[in-house]
N, C-alpha and C positions, 0 to 999 in steps of 0.2 A: 480212843487212842490217847496216850500221854507223850508229851514232847519234852526231851531233856537234853542236857549238855554236859559232857564228861569235863570235870574240872582239870584234867591233865593237861589241857591246853594252856593253863596257866601255872600250875604248881603240882608237885607230887605230894603235897601235904597240906592239910587245912591250917590256916592261920588267920589272924585279924586282917592281914593284907588282903585277903580274898573277899572281905565282907562287902566292899563296893561293887566288886564283880557280881557277887550273888544278888545284890540289890538291882543291879542293871539287868541281869537275866530275868528276874521276875518282871521287871518293868517291861521287858521286851515280850513277855508272854509265855515264858517257858513254865511248865508244870513242876519240873524238879531237875536235880543235878545227879551226877554220878561222882561219888566221892572216892579219891585215892586212898586207899586203905592200906598203907605200908607200915606207918609208924603206929603201933598198937598202944602207945603210952599216952596218947591224947585223950582229953576228956570228951568222949563222943556223945555221952548224955547231954552235956552242955551244949555241943554242936547240934544235936538234934532239936533241942529247944530253940536255939537260934534260927535253925531252918523253919520250924514251925511258925515262929513269929513272923518270918518272912513270907510265909505261905508257899514254901517249897517242899515238895516231897523228894526222897532221895533213894538211890540204889548205891552199890558200892563195887569197887573193882580191886583185885589184888592178883599177886603172882607168887609162885614159888621159885626157889633158887637151888643151886647145887648143895647148899648146906641143909635144905629141908625138902629134897626131891622126893615126891611121894612113890616114884618108881625105882629108886635107888636099890641096888643089890644089897645094901646094908639096911638091915631092919631097924636100926637105931635112927638112921636118916629118915626113912619112911615114916617112922612114928614121930619125928620131930615135924615133919610136913603136915601130918594129921593134926597134931596139936596146934601148929601155927594156924592152920585154917579154921580150926575150932575157935581159937582165941579171936581171930578175924570176925567170925560169926557172932561172937559175944559182943564186939564192937558194933557190928551191924544192928544187932537188937538194941543196943543202947542208943544209937543214932536214930533208930526208926527206919533203917534201910530194909525195903522189902525183898531185894535181890542181892546176892553176891555173885559177880560175873568175872570172867577172866580165865586165863590158861593155868589154873591152880592144880590141874591134874598131873603136871610134870614140871620139871625145872625149865624155865624160859632160857632159851639160847645155849642150851647144853645138848651136845650131840654125841653119839656113840659111833658114828660112821657108817650106821646102817639103820634099817627100819626097826620098829619095836618087836622085841621078842615076845614069845607066848607068856614068859615069866614077867616081863614088864608090864604087859596088858593085865595080867591077873593082879599084880601088885597095885597098879593104878585103880582097877575096880574095888579091890579089897579096901584100899586107903579111902576111896571116895565113899564107900558104904559107911564107913565110921563117920566120916564128915556129914553125910546125909542125915544120918541118926541125929546127930547134934543139931544140924539145920532144922529138923523137924521139931526138936525140943525147944528151940529158940524162936521158931516161926519165921525162918527166912528161907527163901527159895534159892537153890544153887542154879546158875546158869552157866554151864561148862562151855568154854569156848575153844573151838579148834582154831589153829593158826596155820599160815602158810609154812612151807617147807623149810624156809629160811629162819624160822623162829622156833620151831619145835619139831619133833618127829613122831610123838605118840598120836596125836590127833590132828590130821590135816584136811579132811574133808567133813562136811556136815553130816553125811551118812555115817562116817566113823564116829562122830560125837554123839549121834542118836543111838547107835549100837552100844557105845560105852554106857550111855546113861540107862538104857533098858537093862543092861547086865547089872548094874548098880541095883536097880530094881527098888527104888525108894521113891515116894510121891514127891519128895522135895528135892530130888536131883532131876533137873531138866537141862536143856541146852539153849544157847544163844546163837544167832545167826548174825554174820558180819559181812557186810557188802565188800570190804577191802580184801579180805581173806578169800571170798568167794571169787572175786575177780582174778585171782592168781591161781587158785587151785581146781576150780570147778569147770567142767566142760559144758554144763548147761545149768544156767541159773534156776529156771523153774523146777528141774529135777532135783537141784540141791536143796531148795526150800521145801519141797514136797517131802524130801527124804527125812527131814526132822520135824515136820509140821505138827506131829501128834505129841512132841516132848518140848515144843518151842515156847519159851517164856520171855525172850527179850531180843531186841534188834539193835545193832550198831549201824548208824548211818554213816558211812566213812568214804570219801572220794578216793580215787586211785593214787593220788599223790598226798593223801592225808589232809588235804586243805578244805576249802569250802564245798560242802556237798552241792551238786548240780552244775559244777564248773569244769568237770573233767570228763574221763572216759568210762565210768561205770554205766552199765546199761540199766539206767533207773527205770524205765518203763516196765521192763520185764521184772525187776525187783518188785515195785509197787503193785503191778498187776497180780503177781503170784502171791504176795502177802495178803492181798485182798481175796484172792481166790480160796486160800487155805483158812481164811477167817481170822487172820491175826488182829488183835486189838489191845496190845499191851504198849510197852515203852517203845518209842523210837528215839534212840539216844545218839546224838552227834558224838563221834569220836574222831577228833582232829588233834594234830600235834604240830608244835612249833619249836621256837627256840629259847622259850623261857627259862628252862633249866638245862644246863649243859649235860647233866647226867641222863636226863630223859631224851635229849636231842640225840646223844650217843646211842641210847638203847633203841630208839625208833628210826635211826639213821636218817635224821632230818638235818640237812646241812644248809638250806637255804630258805629265805623267807618266801611263802607262796600265797600270801594274802595281805590285804591292806593293813588290817589290825585284827586282834583277837575279837573285839567287839563287833567289828563288821563281818567277821566270819560267822559269829553266833547269830547275828541278826538276819544276814542273808540265809544262812542254813536253816533257820527256823521258818522263815518265809517259803523256803523252797519245800521242806517237809510238809508244811501245812497246805500248800497249794497242791502238791501231788496226792495228798490224802484226800483233799476236798473234791478232787476229780473222780474219786473211785469209791469212798465210803459214804 
């Protein structure tokens, strides 16, 4: 098992200001970090070298928007989405990121007023297949993420995400599991995890209020028990959000501070994950 921390708690973009945070996370005992990969103009090769020097591995996260929506009825917009994710994969390879996770299957926060159509599903699968081929070429694994119904409408359950990945039918297209979204959408946690176990490559550890894991209402025992049952042994990556960036706070609907400090959240969250894993693995 590897333990990581998503840097979105501090920033939406890598900068020198994050170096003390990276050093602190390594000192705490983290194996790696999840890089926000929205600005593709950064020197990710240089960042990869810095992370190596710090002894931190990395994964990455990105999203798609209305302008590059992979399920748009406009073929040019779909193509822009494929190209954007391919360029993101190039940045992942440069940084040494092993996985690219997130809801890049469709535009975040864009709704049609109904569920996905057959055409949208097909466009999504076709777009992701092109992306997966590129992921295979650059040696990065895709972890497609389903989100709750308030953030997207293409993929809302982990069974949906697994079916989507299997239709893409490429070894580099897999899915990730998220405790926050599961808490909203799934009727049964063990069933949700089992439904995607054969294509599972990544796990987000996220509390129901997006703050410190282990301090809220997520059914943690069921989550860890079932991850152990299915033989999961990859990344457990904390995904928490705060008020560091106004645009990120607006996107994640975080309006109040729910933890003592970012550093305390990271420290307590790591201790929680390690304790739960030690009980079972």
